[in-house]
VMD Tcl script that builds the backbone (N, CA, C; Angstrom):
set m [mol new atoms 321]
animate dup $m
set s [atomselect $m all]
$s set {name element resname resid chain x y z} {
  {N N UNK 1 A -23.116 -76.243 -94.557}
  {CA C UNK 1 A -22.626 -74.913 -94.817}
  {C C UNK 1 A -21.785 -74.444 -93.622}
  {N N UNK 2 A -20.600 -73.964 -93.869}
  {CA C UNK 2 A -19.703 -73.512 -92.810}
  {C C UNK 2 A -20.091 -72.118 -92.354}
  {N N UNK 3 A -20.109 -71.966 -91.029}
  {CA C UNK 3 A -20.400 -70.639 -90.485}
  {C C UNK 3 A -19.116 -69.826 -90.473}
  {N N UNK 4 A -19.222 -68.512 -90.716}
  {CA C UNK 4 A -18.009 -67.685 -90.664}
  {C C UNK 4 A -17.476 -67.633 -89.230}
  {N N UNK 5 A -16.141 -67.587 -89.131}
  {CA C UNK 5 A -15.525 -67.527 -87.811}
  {C C UNK 5 A -15.783 -66.169 -87.186}
  {N N UNK 6 A -16.102 -66.210 -85.912}
  {CA C UNK 6 A -16.325 -64.959 -85.196}
  {C C UNK 6 A -14.975 -64.379 -84.792}
  {N N UNK 7 A -14.832 -63.108 -84.977}
  {CA C UNK 7 A -13.606 -62.435 -84.579}
  {C C UNK 7 A -13.623 -62.174 -83.077}
  {N N UNK 8 A -12.484 -62.371 -82.494}
  {CA C UNK 8 A -12.360 -62.052 -81.070}
  {C C UNK 8 A -12.232 -60.553 -80.921}
  {N N UNK 9 A -12.873 -60.063 -79.914}
  {CA C UNK 9 A -12.750 -58.642 -79.632}
  {C C UNK 9 A -11.444 -58.416 -78.877}
  {N N UNK 10 A -10.724 -57.432 -79.304}
  {CA C UNK 10 A -9.498 -57.084 -78.598}
  {C C UNK 10 A -9.662 -55.688 -78.012}
  {N N UNK 11 A -9.107 -55.535 -76.843}
  {CA C UNK 11 A -9.165 -54.223 -76.212}
  {C C UNK 11 A -8.240 -53.284 -76.966}
  {N N UNK 12 A -8.703 -52.080 -77.113}
  {CA C UNK 12 A -7.875 -51.074 -77.761}
  {C C UNK 12 A -6.750 -50.713 -76.804}
  {N N UNK 13 A -5.512 -50.900 -77.254}
  {CA C UNK 13 A -4.378 -50.617 -76.398}
  {C C UNK 13 A -4.103 -49.121 -76.387}
  {N N UNK 14 A -3.776 -48.644 -75.198}
  {CA C UNK 14 A -3.416 -47.238 -75.069}
  {C C UNK 14 A -2.067 -47.019 -75.759}
  {N N UNK 15 A -1.916 -45.885 -76.401}
  {CA C UNK 15 A -0.637 -45.633 -77.071}
  {C C UNK 15 A 0.479 -45.454 -76.043}
  {N N UNK 16 A 1.685 -45.805 -76.461}
  {CA C UNK 16 A 2.835 -45.585 -75.589}
  {C C UNK 16 A 3.032 -44.088 -75.420}
  {N N UNK 17 A 3.340 -43.690 -74.194}
  {CA C UNK 17 A 3.573 -42.274 -73.917}
  {C C UNK 17 A 5.067 -41.996 -73.927}
  {N N UNK 18 A 5.419 -40.784 -74.324}
  {CA C UNK 18 A 6.811 -40.341 -74.364}
  {C C UNK 18 A 6.922 -38.986 -73.679}
  {N N UNK 19 A 8.054 -38.743 -73.051}
  {CA C UNK 19 A 8.312 -37.449 -72.422}
  {C C UNK 19 A 8.344 -36.380 -73.507}
  {N N UNK 20 A 7.652 -35.282 -73.275}
  {CA C UNK 20 A 7.606 -34.185 -74.244}
  {C C UNK 20 A 8.937 -33.459 -74.348}
  {N N UNK 21 A 9.839 -33.692 -73.400}
  {CA C UNK 21 A 11.110 -32.973 -73.370}
  {C C UNK 21 A 12.255 -33.811 -73.920}
  {N N UNK 22 A 12.401 -35.057 -73.443}
  {CA C UNK 22 A 13.542 -35.890 -73.871}
  {C C UNK 22 A 13.128 -37.021 -74.806}
  {N N UNK 23 A 11.834 -37.228 -74.985}
  {CA C UNK 23 A 11.267 -38.238 -75.889}
  {C C UNK 23 A 11.502 -39.675 -75.427}
  {N N UNK 24 A 11.870 -39.891 -74.160}
  {CA C UNK 24 A 11.985 -41.258 -73.664}
  {C C UNK 24 A 10.586 -41.818 -73.463}
  {N N UNK 25 A 10.457 -43.127 -73.688}
  {CA C UNK 25 A 9.143 -43.751 -73.531}
  {C C UNK 25 A 8.847 -43.995 -72.058}
  {N N UNK 26 A 7.607 -44.293 -71.774}
  {CA C UNK 26 A 7.186 -44.562 -70.400}
  {C C UNK 26 A 7.895 -45.784 -69.831}
  {N N UNK 27 A 8.454 -46.617 -70.681}
  {CA C UNK 27 A 9.144 -47.826 -70.226}
  {C C UNK 27 A 10.626 -47.574 -69.944}
  {N N UNK 28 A 11.130 -46.405 -70.331}
  {CA C UNK 28 A 12.539 -46.082 -70.131}
  {C C UNK 28 A 12.781 -45.229 -68.884}
  {N N UNK 29 A 11.716 -44.791 -68.227}
  {CA C UNK 29 A 11.844 -43.918 -67.062}
  {C C UNK 29 A 11.059 -44.520 -65.900}
  {N N UNK 30 A 11.346 -44.021 -64.675}
  {CA C UNK 30 A 10.608 -44.521 -63.497}
  {C C UNK 30 A 9.190 -43.987 -63.471}
  {N N UNK 31 A 9.029 -42.677 -63.720}
  {CA C UNK 31 A 7.715 -42.031 -63.675}
  {C C UNK 31 A 7.547 -41.141 -64.890}
  {N N UNK 32 A 6.333 -41.094 -65.393}
  {CA C UNK 32 A 5.994 -40.198 -66.480}
  {C C UNK 32 A 4.691 -39.510 -66.090}
  {N N UNK 33 A 4.743 -38.213 -65.960}
  {CA C UNK 33 A 3.580 -37.446 -65.541}
  {C C UNK 33 A 2.925 -36.871 -66.794}
  {N N UNK 34 A 1.638 -37.102 -66.930}
  {CA C UNK 34 A 0.925 -36.669 -68.126}
  {C C UNK 34 A -0.214 -35.746 -67.753}
  {N N UNK 35 A -0.442 -34.765 -68.612}
  {CA C UNK 35 A -1.577 -33.872 -68.460}
  {C C UNK 35 A -2.497 -34.117 -69.636}
  {N N UNK 36 A -3.732 -34.484 -69.334}
  {CA C UNK 36 A -4.695 -34.731 -70.402}
  {C C UNK 36 A -5.206 -33.414 -70.957}
  {N N UNK 37 A -5.702 -33.493 -72.135}
  {CA C UNK 37 A -6.256 -32.320 -72.790}
  {C C UNK 37 A -6.117 -32.497 -74.289}
  {N N UNK 38 A -6.349 -31.426 -75.017}
  {CA C UNK 38 A -6.233 -31.509 -76.469}
  {C C UNK 38 A -4.813 -31.879 -76.886}
  {N N UNK 39 A -3.855 -31.246 -76.270}
  {CA C UNK 39 A -2.450 -31.556 -76.538}
  {C C UNK 39 A -1.865 -32.182 -75.285}
  {N N UNK 40 A -1.686 -33.486 -75.325}
  {CA C UNK 40 A -1.174 -34.167 -74.132}
  {C C UNK 40 A 0.294 -33.819 -73.940}
  {N N UNK 41 A 0.602 -33.332 -72.757}
  {CA C UNK 41 A 1.967 -32.963 -72.413}
  {C C UNK 41 A 2.424 -33.912 -71.322}
  {N N UNK 42 A 3.640 -34.428 -71.477}
  {CA C UNK 42 A 4.193 -35.345 -70.487}
  {C C UNK 42 A 5.597 -34.907 -70.116}
  {N N UNK 43 A 5.993 -35.260 -68.901}
  {CA C UNK 43 A 7.365 -35.009 -68.455}
  {C C UNK 43 A 7.783 -36.160 -67.559}
  {N N UNK 44 A 9.032 -36.609 -67.746}
  {CA C UNK 44 A 9.525 -37.749 -66.971}
  {C C UNK 44 A 10.256 -37.261 -65.720}
  {N N UNK 45 A 10.478 -38.197 -64.805}
  {CA C UNK 45 A 11.155 -37.863 -63.548}
  {C C UNK 45 A 12.576 -37.365 -63.789}
  {N N UNK 46 A 13.243 -37.857 -64.826}
  {CA C UNK 46 A 14.612 -37.419 -65.109}
  {C C UNK 46 A 14.640 -35.958 -65.552}
  {N N UNK 47 A 13.682 -35.548 -66.376}
  {CA C UNK 47 A 13.618 -34.148 -66.813}
  {C C UNK 47 A 13.229 -33.237 -65.656}
  {N N UNK 48 A 12.361 -33.725 -64.776}
  {CA C UNK 48 A 11.996 -32.935 -63.600}
  {C C UNK 48 A 13.230 -32.707 -62.729}
  {N N UNK 49 A 14.023 -33.771 -62.511}
  {CA C UNK 49 A 15.255 -33.635 -61.717}
  {C C UNK 49 A 16.206 -32.623 -62.354}
  {N N UNK 50 A 16.324 -32.671 -63.681}
  {CA C UNK 50 A 17.201 -31.736 -64.374}
  {C C UNK 50 A 16.700 -30.299 -64.204}
  {N N UNK 51 A 15.389 -30.105 -64.302}
  {CA C UNK 51 A 14.802 -28.765 -64.133}
  {C C UNK 51 A 15.034 -28.243 -62.713}
  {N N UNK 52 A 14.864 -29.099 -61.744}
  {CA C UNK 52 A 15.094 -28.700 -60.353}
  {C C UNK 52 A 16.544 -28.272 -60.172}
  {N N UNK 53 A 17.466 -29.024 -60.771}
  {CA C UNK 53 A 18.880 -28.670 -60.696}
  {C C UNK 53 A 19.164 -27.314 -61.321}
  {N N UNK 54 A 18.559 -27.051 -62.473}
  {CA C UNK 54 A 18.749 -25.762 -63.150}
  {C C UNK 54 A 18.202 -24.630 -62.295}
  {N N UNK 55 A 17.016 -24.824 -61.744}
  {CA C UNK 55 A 16.402 -23.791 -60.902}
  {C C UNK 55 A 17.256 -23.540 -59.663}
  {N N UNK 56 A 17.709 -24.616 -59.018}
  {CA C UNK 56 A 18.538 -24.452 -57.814}
  {C C UNK 56 A 19.860 -23.772 -58.125}
  {N N UNK 57 A 20.510 -24.158 -59.223}
  {CA C UNK 57 A 21.777 -23.526 -59.598}
  {C C UNK 57 A 21.579 -22.043 -59.876}
  {N N UNK 58 A 20.501 -21.694 -60.584}
  {CA C UNK 58 A 20.224 -20.298 -60.893}
  {C C UNK 58 A 19.914 -19.522 -59.614}
  {N N UNK 59 A 19.170 -20.151 -58.719}
  {CA C UNK 59 A 18.837 -19.489 -57.459}
  {C C UNK 59 A 20.093 -19.200 -56.655}
  {N N UNK 60 A 20.995 -20.183 -56.604}
  {CA C UNK 60 A 22.234 -19.976 -55.845}
  {C C UNK 60 A 23.077 -18.865 -56.467}
  {N N UNK 61 A 23.126 -18.798 -57.804}
  {CA C UNK 61 A 23.893 -17.747 -58.480}
  {C C UNK 61 A 23.312 -16.373 -58.161}
  {N N UNK 62 A 21.984 -16.282 -58.082}
  {CA C UNK 62 A 21.334 -15.008 -57.772}
  {C C UNK 62 A 21.585 -14.587 -56.329}
  {N N UNK 63 A 21.796 -15.550 -55.437}
  {CA C UNK 63 A 21.929 -15.247 -54.019}
  {C C UNK 63 A 23.364 -15.029 -53.565}
  {N N UNK 64 A 24.335 -15.258 -54.438}
  {CA C UNK 64 A 25.721 -15.225 -53.974}
  {C C UNK 64 A 26.146 -13.865 -53.425}
  {N N UNK 65 A 25.501 -12.777 -53.849}
  {CA C UNK 65 A 25.856 -11.444 -53.366}
  {C C UNK 65 A 24.922 -10.946 -52.276}
  {N N UNK 66 A 23.989 -11.807 -51.841}
  {CA C UNK 66 A 23.021 -11.380 -50.836}
  {C C UNK 66 A 22.914 -12.433 -49.732}
  {N N UNK 67 A 23.627 -12.238 -48.628}
  {CA C UNK 67 A 23.580 -13.227 -47.540}
  {C C UNK 67 A 22.165 -13.474 -47.012}
  {N N UNK 68 A 21.346 -12.434 -46.909}
  {CA C UNK 68 A 19.976 -12.596 -46.402}
  {C C UNK 68 A 19.164 -13.469 -47.353}
  {N N UNK 69 A 19.285 -13.209 -48.653}
  {CA C UNK 69 A 18.550 -14.008 -49.632}
  {C C UNK 69 A 19.041 -15.452 -49.624}
  {N N UNK 70 A 20.347 -15.655 -49.475}
  {CA C UNK 70 A 20.904 -16.996 -49.406}
  {C C UNK 70 A 20.382 -17.728 -48.166}
  {N N UNK 71 A 20.340 -17.040 -47.027}
  {CA C UNK 71 A 19.801 -17.640 -45.811}
  {C C UNK 71 A 18.343 -18.053 -46.026}
  {N N UNK 72 A 17.533 -17.171 -46.625}
  {CA C UNK 72 A 16.127 -17.493 -46.897}
  {C C UNK 72 A 16.009 -18.709 -47.819}
  {N N UNK 73 A 16.891 -18.772 -48.810}
  {CA C UNK 73 A 16.890 -19.904 -49.741}
  {C C UNK 73 A 17.188 -21.204 -48.990}
  {N N UNK 74 A 18.193 -21.178 -48.129}
  {CA C UNK 74 A 18.559 -22.371 -47.368}
  {C C UNK 74 A 17.419 -22.792 -46.444}
  {N N UNK 75 A 16.761 -21.835 -45.828}
  {CA C UNK 75 A 15.615 -22.149 -44.967}
  {C C UNK 75 A 14.505 -22.815 -45.774}
  {N N UNK 76 A 14.219 -22.278 -46.962}
  {CA C UNK 76 A 13.172 -22.875 -47.813}
  {C C UNK 76 A 13.551 -24.292 -48.231}
  {N N UNK 77 A 14.825 -24.512 -48.575}
  {CA C UNK 77 A 15.266 -25.850 -48.958}
  {C C UNK 77 A 15.129 -26.817 -47.783}
  {N N UNK 78 A 15.466 -26.347 -46.594}
  {CA C UNK 78 A 15.335 -27.176 -45.397}
  {C C UNK 78 A 13.866 -27.541 -45.154}
  {N N UNK 79 A 12.968 -26.583 -45.362}
  {CA C UNK 79 A 11.540 -26.852 -45.196}
  {C C UNK 79 A 11.064 -27.876 -46.222}
  {N N UNK 80 A 11.540 -27.766 -47.458}
  {CA C UNK 80 A 11.162 -28.725 -48.505}
  {C C UNK 80 A 11.622 -30.131 -48.146}
  {N N UNK 81 A 12.837 -30.231 -47.621}
  {CA C UNK 81 A 13.358 -31.536 -47.211}
  {C C UNK 81 A 12.515 -32.096 -46.077}
  {N N UNK 82 A 12.142 -31.255 -45.120}
  {CA C UNK 82 A 11.294 -31.694 -44.016}
  {C C UNK 82 A 9.935 -32.175 -44.500}
  {N N UNK 83 A 9.353 -31.454 -45.466}
  {CA C UNK 83 A 8.063 -31.867 -46.019}
  {C C UNK 83 A 8.190 -33.193 -46.764}
  {N N UNK 84 A 9.274 -33.360 -47.510}
  {CA C UNK 84 A 9.493 -34.613 -48.227}
  {C C UNK 84 A 9.670 -35.764 -47.232}
  {N N UNK 85 A 10.391 -35.499 -46.143}
  {CA C UNK 85 A 10.577 -36.521 -45.114}
  {C C UNK 85 A 9.227 -36.895 -44.496}
  {N N UNK 86 A 8.379 -35.899 -44.246}
  {CA C UNK 86 A 7.059 -36.172 -43.683}
  {C C UNK 86 A 6.221 -37.025 -44.635}
  {N N UNK 87 A 6.256 -36.690 -45.933}
  {CA C UNK 87 A 5.501 -37.479 -46.918}
  {C C UNK 87 A 6.030 -38.907 -46.990}
  {N N UNK 88 A 7.348 -39.058 -46.936}
  {CA C UNK 88 A 7.938 -40.398 -46.973}
  {C C UNK 88 A 7.528 -41.199 -45.739}
  {N N UNK 89 A 7.542 -40.560 -44.575}
  {CA C UNK 89 A 7.131 -41.254 -43.352}
  {C C UNK 89 A 5.675 -41.678 -43.414}
  {N N UNK 90 A 4.801 -40.812 -43.955}
  {CA C UNK 90 A 3.383 -41.173 -44.091}
  {C C UNK 90 A 3.222 -42.361 -45.025}
  {N N UNK 91 A 3.970 -42.344 -46.135}
  {CA C UNK 91 A 3.892 -43.461 -47.079}
  {C C UNK 91 A 4.383 -44.740 -46.433}
  {N N UNK 92 A 5.460 -44.631 -45.667}
  {CA C UNK 92 A 6.001 -45.809 -45.008}
  {C C UNK 92 A 5.041 -46.327 -43.942}
  {N N UNK 93 A 4.337 -45.409 -43.266}
  {CA C UNK 93 A 3.331 -45.831 -42.285}
  {C C UNK 93 A 2.223 -46.614 -42.971}
  {N N UNK 94 A 1.804 -46.144 -44.150}
  {CA C UNK 94 A 0.755 -46.842 -44.887}
  {C C UNK 94 A 1.202 -48.246 -45.287}
  {N N UNK 95 A 2.495 -48.383 -45.574}
  {CA C UNK 95 A 3.038 -49.681 -45.962}
  {C C UNK 95 A 3.507 -50.499 -44.761}
  {N N UNK 96 A 3.370 -49.919 -43.577}
  {CA C UNK 96 A 3.771 -50.573 -42.334}
  {C C UNK 96 A 5.271 -50.890 -42.330}
  {N N UNK 97 A 6.068 -49.893 -42.736}
  {CA C UNK 97 A 7.532 -50.012 -42.763}
  {C C UNK 97 A 8.079 -48.970 -41.794}
  {N N UNK 98 A 9.121 -49.328 -41.085}
  {CA C UNK 98 A 9.724 -48.353 -40.176}
  {C C UNK 98 A 11.089 -47.945 -40.708}
  {N N UNK 99 A 11.508 -46.745 -40.328}
  {CA C UNK 99 A 12.804 -46.220 -40.734}
  {C C UNK 99 A 13.900 -46.981 -39.988}
  {N N UNK 100 A 15.010 -47.265 -40.659}
  {CA C UNK 100 A 16.126 -47.894 -39.939}
  {C C UNK 100 A 16.713 -46.901 -38.952}
  {N N UNK 101 A 17.349 -47.392 -37.915}
  {CA C UNK 101 A 17.938 -46.466 -36.931}
  {C C UNK 101 A 18.994 -45.605 -37.580}
  {N N UNK 102 A 19.124 -44.399 -37.090}
  {CA C UNK 102 A 20.088 -43.453 -37.623}
  {C C UNK 102 A 21.500 -43.934 -37.323}
  {N N UNK 103 A 22.402 -43.712 -38.293}
  {CA C UNK 103 A 23.795 -44.104 -38.102}
  {C C UNK 103 A 24.629 -42.928 -37.591}
  {N N UNK 104 A 23.986 -41.755 -37.452}
  {CA C UNK 104 A 24.699 -40.584 -36.946}
  {C C UNK 104 A 25.035 -40.821 -35.483}
  {N N UNK 105 A 26.270 -40.485 -35.112}
  {CA C UNK 105 A 26.652 -40.613 -33.705}
  {C C UNK 105 A 26.255 -39.360 -32.958}
  {N N UNK 106 A 25.782 -39.517 -31.773}
  {CA C UNK 106 A 25.385 -38.398 -30.933}
  {C C UNK 106 A 26.560 -37.976 -30.079}
  {N N UNK 107 A 26.976 -36.728 -30.176}
  {CA C UNK 107 A 28.100 -36.219 -29.374}
  {C C UNK 107 A 27.610 -35.305 -28.328}
}
mol reanalyze $m
mol bondsrecalc $m
mol representation Tube
mol addrep $m
């Protein structure tokens, strides 16, 4: 009497994720950020970049008639760049990578 073949167990594959804004799949973008919950919301790095651009453009338009506000905006942007540089340096330290020498000439 032949025994029935046993079925192999397969792992349940996670569904492919798509950006909630542009509908690109997780394989079409560099990063996809997801928030778990009843309604999973995701956003890709490209949509985040676009949103940042919109916010910055709107901020600059609001500041064009106010030099003090524009100065404050520039200071905040400079601080953000400094923080990003610090995070990048920490990441590079963890990976044991050093920054290449600056190509800026010192006058």
